[in-house]
ZAMARGU-4260 file (C-alpha; in steps of 0.2 Angstrom, whole numbers, plus 5000, padded with zeros to 4 digits):
<rodrens>
0) 4587/4361/5323 | 4570/4354/5325 | 4566/4347/5343 | 4566/4328/5345 | 4549/4320/5347
5) 4545/4314/5364 | 4546/4295/5366 | 4529/4287/5366 | 4523/4274/5378 | 4521/4256/5371
10) 4505/4254/5361 | 4502/4273/5360 | 4496/4281/5344 | 4510/4290/5333 | 4497/4300/5324
15) 4479/4300/5319 | 4474/4283/5313 | 4492/4276/5317 | 4498/4264/5330 | 4516/4261/5335
20) 4522/4243/5333 | 4523/4233/5349 | 4539/4233/5359 | 4552/4220/5354 | 4549/4203/5361
25) 4530/4204/5362 | 4520/4193/5350 | 4511/4202/5336 | 4493/4200/5335 | 4488/4189/5320
30) 4477/4196/5306 | 4459/4192/5306 | 4461/4179/5293 | 4476/4171/5303 | 4465/4171/5318
35) 4451/4161/5309 | 4464/4149/5302 | 4471/4147/5320 | 4454/4144/5327 | 4449/4131/5314
40) 4466/4122/5318 | 4463/4122/5336 | 4445/4115/5334 | 4453/4101/5322 | 4466/4097/5335
45) 4453/4097/5349 | 4442/4085/5338 | 4456/4074/5336 | 4460/4074/5355 | 4441/4070/5358
50) 4442/4055/5346 | 4458/4049/5355 | 4449/4051/5371 | 4435/4040/5365 | 4447/4027/5359
55) 4456/4027/5375 | 4440/4025/5385 | 4436/4010/5374 | 4452/4002/5379 | 4447/4002/5397
60) 4457/4005/5413 | 4468/3989/5411 | 4473/3992/5393 | 4462/3978/5386 | 4463/3975/5367
65) 4470/3989/5357 | 4456/4000/5348 | 4461/4011/5334 | 4445/4019/5329 | 4442/4020/5310
70) 4459/4012/5307 | 4455/3996/5317 | 4453/3981/5305 | 4437/3976/5313 | 4430/3993/5311
75) 4434/3994/5293 | 4427/3976/5289 | 4411/3981/5299 | 4409/3997/5289 | 4410/3988/5273
80) 4395/3978/5277 | 4383/3993/5276 | 4374/3988/5260 | 4364/3998/5247 | 4349/3987/5252
85) 4351/3993/5270 | 4351/4011/5264 | 4335/4009/5255 | 4327/4001/5270 | 4332/4016/5281
90) 4326/4029/5268 | 4309/4020/5267 | 4308/4019/5286 | 4312/4037/5289 | 4300/4044/5276
95) 4285/4033/5283 | 4290/4036/5301 | 4290/4055/5300 | 4274/4055/5289 | 4265/4045/5302
100) 4272/4056/5316 | 4265/4072/5307 | 4248/4064/5304 | 4246/4057/5322 | 4252/4073/5330
105) 4239/4084/5320 | 4225/4072/5325 | 4231/4071/5343 | 4230/4090/5345 | 4213/4090/5339
110) 4207/4079/5353 | 4217/4087/5367 | 4206/4097/5380 | 4212/4108/5395 | 4205/4095/5407
115) 4218/4082/5400 | 4233/4093/5406 | 4238/4083/5422 | 4236/4066/5414 | 4245/4072/5398
120) 4260/4078/5408 | 4261/4062/5418 | 4259/4052/5402 | 4273/4062/5393 | 4285/4059/5408
125) 4280/4041/5409 | 4284/4039/5390 | 4301/4047/5392 | 4305/4035/5406 | 4299/4020/5396
130) 4309/4025/5381 | 4325/4027/5391 | 4322/4009/5399 | 4318/4001/5382 | 4333/4010/5374
135) 4344/4002/5388 | 4335/3985/5385 | 4338/3985/5367 | 4356/3992/5368 | 4360/3979/5381
140) 4353/3965/5371 | 4362/3970/5355 | 4379/3973/5364 | 4379/3958/5374 | 4371/3944/5364
145) 4370/3938/5346 | 4382/3939/5332 | 4385/3949/5316 | 4384/3932/5307 | 4365/3929/5312
150) 4353/3929/5297 | 4345/3945/5293 | 4347/3954/5310 | 4366/3951/5311 | 4371/3963/5297
155) 4356/3974/5298 | 4355/3978/5317 | 4369/3970/5327 | 4383/3976/5315 | 4381/3994/5320
160) 4384/3990/5339 | 4400/3980/5335 | 4407/3994/5325 | 4402/4007/5338 | 4413/4000/5351
165) 4428/3998/5340 | 4425/4016/5332 | 4415/4026/5344 | 4415/4042/5333 | 4410/4033/5317
170) 4392/4038/5322 | 4396/4056/5321 | 4401/4053/5302 | 4384/4045/5298 | 4370/4056/5290
175) 4353/4058/5297 | 4346/4043/5287 | 4359/4031/5293 | 4359/4037/5311 | 4340/4036/5313
180) 4334/4023/5300 | 4333/4008/5312 | 4324/4017/5326 | 4311/4024/5313 | 4309/4006/5307
185) 4305/4000/5325 | 4292/4013/5328 | 4282/4010/5312 | 4270/3997/5319 | 4264/4008/5334
190) 4263/4023/5323 | 4252/4014/5310 | 4241/4007/5324 | 4239/4025/5331 | 4234/4031/5314
195) 4222/4017/5312 | 4213/4022/5328 | 4212/4040/5322 | 4203/4035/5306 | 4192/4022/5313
200) 4187/4026/5331 | 4173/4037/5336 | 4177/4055/5343 | 4170/4050/5360 | 4182/4035/5361
205) 4197/4045/5355 | 4193/4059/5368 | 4193/4046/5382 | 4209/4038/5377 | 4218/4054/5373
210) 4230/4054/5388 | 4235/4036/5384 | 4239/4041/5366 | 4249/4055/5373 | 4260/4043/5383
215) 4262/4031/5367 | 4266/4046/5356 | 4279/4053/5368 | 4286/4035/5370 | 4287/4034/5351
220) 4295/4051/5348 | 4309/4048/5361 | 4312/4030/5354 | 4313/4038/5336 | 4326/4051/5342
225) 4336/4040/5353 | 4350/4036/5341 | 4351/4055/5336 | 4353/4059/5355 | 4366/4045/5356
230) 4375/4053/5341 | 4375/4070/5350 | 4383/4062/5365 | 4398/4058/5354 | 4399/4075/5345
235) 4410/4088/5353 | 4409/4102/5341 | 4396/4111/5331 | 4381/4106/5341 | 4366/4118/5342
240) 4366/4128/5358 | 4349/4120/5363 | 4356/4103/5361 | 4370/4107/5373 | 4357/4115/5385
245) 4347/4099/5385 | 4363/4089/5388 | 4369/4100/5402 | 4352/4099/5411 | 4352/4080/5408
250) 4335/4081/5399 | 4344/4071/5385 | 4359/4060/5387 | 4375/4070/5392 | 4392/4067/5384
255) 4401/4064/5400 | 4388/4052/5407 | 4389/4041/5391 | 4408/4039/5392 | 4405/4028/5407
260) 4397/4015/5395 | 4412/4016/5383 | 4425/4009/5396 | 4429/3991/5391 | 4420/3979/5392
265) 4405/3990/5390 | 4394/3981/5403 | 4385/3996/5411 | 4375/4012/5408 | 4366/4005/5393
270) 4351/4018/5393 | 4355/4031/5380 | 4339/4041/5378 | 4340/4052/5393 | 4351/4041/5404
275) 4340/4044/5419 | 4339/4025/5423 | 4357/4021/5422 | 4362/4024/5440 | 4347/4015/5448
280) 4348/4000/5437 | 4367/3999/5440 | 4364/4000/5459 | 4352/3985/5459 | 4363/3975/5447
285) 4349/3974/5434 | 4360/3970/5419 | 4372/3958/5428 | 4357/3948/5435 | 4349/3946/5418
290) 4366/3941/5411 | 4369/3928/5424 | 4352/3920/5421 | 4354/3919/5402 | 4372/3912/5404
295) 4366/3899/5417 | 4352/3894/5405 | 4361/3894/5388 | 4379/3893/5393 | 4383/3908/5381
300) 4396/3921/5387 | 4390/3939/5387 | 4399/3950/5374 | 4409/3936/5367 | 4405/3942/5349
305) 4409/3960/5354 | 4426/3955/5360 | 4430/3944/5345 | 4428/3960/5333 | 4438/3971/5345
310) 4453/3959/5344 | 4453/3958/5325 | 4470/3964/5319 | 4468/3960/5300
</rodrens>
């Protein structure tokens, strides 16, 4: 009779290249394909949870009017107002904007000198601060006043703000053109003015004004990219590592920081480029002061149109 083989400890090899099955009761390790499918499923579930969190934040601590993201009646109606003509305007704006950015950047570099370094650093920092403030001012104005029914500007510029509060993650489904077209449109005049200076001013004059042009250029760049930065603040998966790094170090608008704005009735933390100015402006009551002045003069109630769209049920 042959000797009986000695019992092997759990997980020990039963021979070269072989592995004994796991003890009964322990879960089997899924195959690589199964692990990939499980990972994709987990990411999809986490994305859905993030969207639900955005929608819950929009409801506010007291419940407020129910928000249902893309399924909300107001969100569907607002999304349908995005027209082919608007799309053409965005395409033209993006092409012209980035063409002028490349032209101006090339010319700006040709006039930079080492002695400009301190003033250029100050100018770039000031440009970022100014862009953050202007993003807040424009965001506050579009969120708080006006109506989608206004001629020209209503459907073109106010509509996206109304849709965003009802369906905060809609922006993550917009492509590059739809996301950045309006901001590119707003920077066309200062970019064209800068290009005109480069082709008409003397080299001496351009050398003297180089630090100022660096300030203006930094301001334009950050205004141009503000809505892309805003989109990243609503994107929970698939972001490049360098974007996450900039968010974590608060160089650009962080995701957790921007959630404060999305608590109904959306009356604070309007700056969406870097968000650096949100806390100091909130501490001094800057936006509330402006709203009180405008309401006292005009009798208009802040965010009345925003609440009208939020309460749509059909």
